[in-house]
N, C-alpha and C positions, 0 to 999 in steps of 0.2 A: 236708083229705086229712091225715093226718099223713105223714111222710116217713122216712126211715130213713137213714142212710148209714155204712157201713163205712169203715174203713179199721187200715192194720195187718198185712194180707198180705205176704208176699215168699217170696223164696229164704231157705233157714235150713240150714244141715246139720243131719244126723242129731244127737239129743243136745240140742240146742238149743231154746229158749225164745221166746214171741211169746206179745203180746197182742194180741189183736183190740177195735176199741172200737164203737161202735155208735151214730151220734146219733142222737136223735129230735128232730123239728120238736114234738112234741104238746103242749099249753100244759098238759094235767095228768097227765103223765106217772109221777108217783107211785103214778097209779091202774089203769095198765097192767101187765101180768103181762107177760114180755120172756124170749125163748125165741134160742137158737141153731142153726144147720142145717148140717150138709155137704154136699155134693154130690162122690163122689170119681166117676173119668174114667169117662163109661157107665153112670154108676149113677144110681138116685133119688136123691135129696133124702130125708137122714134127721136125726132130732131126733138133737142131742146133747146140751142141759142145758134146761134152762128154770128163771126164777129170779121170783119171785109178786109182786106187788104187796102193799103195807103190812108185813108182816111179813118180807117176804125169802127166806121158803123155799125152795129150791133141791132139785131134783132131776134125777140125771146118768141117761144111759141105761147099762147092764152096760159097754160097750165102753169108756168114757172112763177105767175103772181109777184113777183117784185122779189122772191126768195132767191134768186139764180142773177149772177151777177159773172159777165165772159167777158176776158180783157185776154191782152195779150204783150207780149216783151218781143219786139221784134230784134234786139241787140242780141238776148239772149236764144230766141229761137222758140220760143216758150210762149203755150197760150195757156189759160189759169180757166177756172170755172168753180166761182165761189157759189158754196151752198148755203143758206143761213136758216135756219128757226125748222131744221130735220125734220119728218115726219117718215112714220112707218112706212109710211105709202109711195116714198120716196126711196125703197130698197130695190137696186139694182146693178147691172153692171154698165159703169159707164164708159162712152169708145167716146176718142177723140177723130177727127175726120178733116183731113185735106182734102177740102172742097174744088180745090181748083188740078187736082191732079188725081183726086179720087181715091187716096188712100188712108184706109183704118189701120188705128193701134190696136194694140191686143186686147185693151178695156182692161179694167180697175173695179175690183167690187166696192159699194158702197152696201152698207147691213145698217139701218136705222130700229133698233129695241133696245129696249130697257132690261 
């Protein structure tokens, strides 16, 4: 069973940046497509971005508005989400997901507040 572990969340001031990381235990990580989701307080979990296996093609939800960048390092079995110009409305639990194997990480809290 693949396991995912997120890290990099925390408390950040508006306008700041964070890079979230997701470590995978998968033996064939490069074959799997990955995604980042977020769950705002009291809301459902929503897709933020995807990055596909092999060609690394990326897809973003419309609300991202160029502030989020998803990337991967297959050699390290890592997926990243860079978030720039953070806003209070970005406060959420961010989850990594192995889209191929339908596996979730435990989530990492991001709080944007002055």
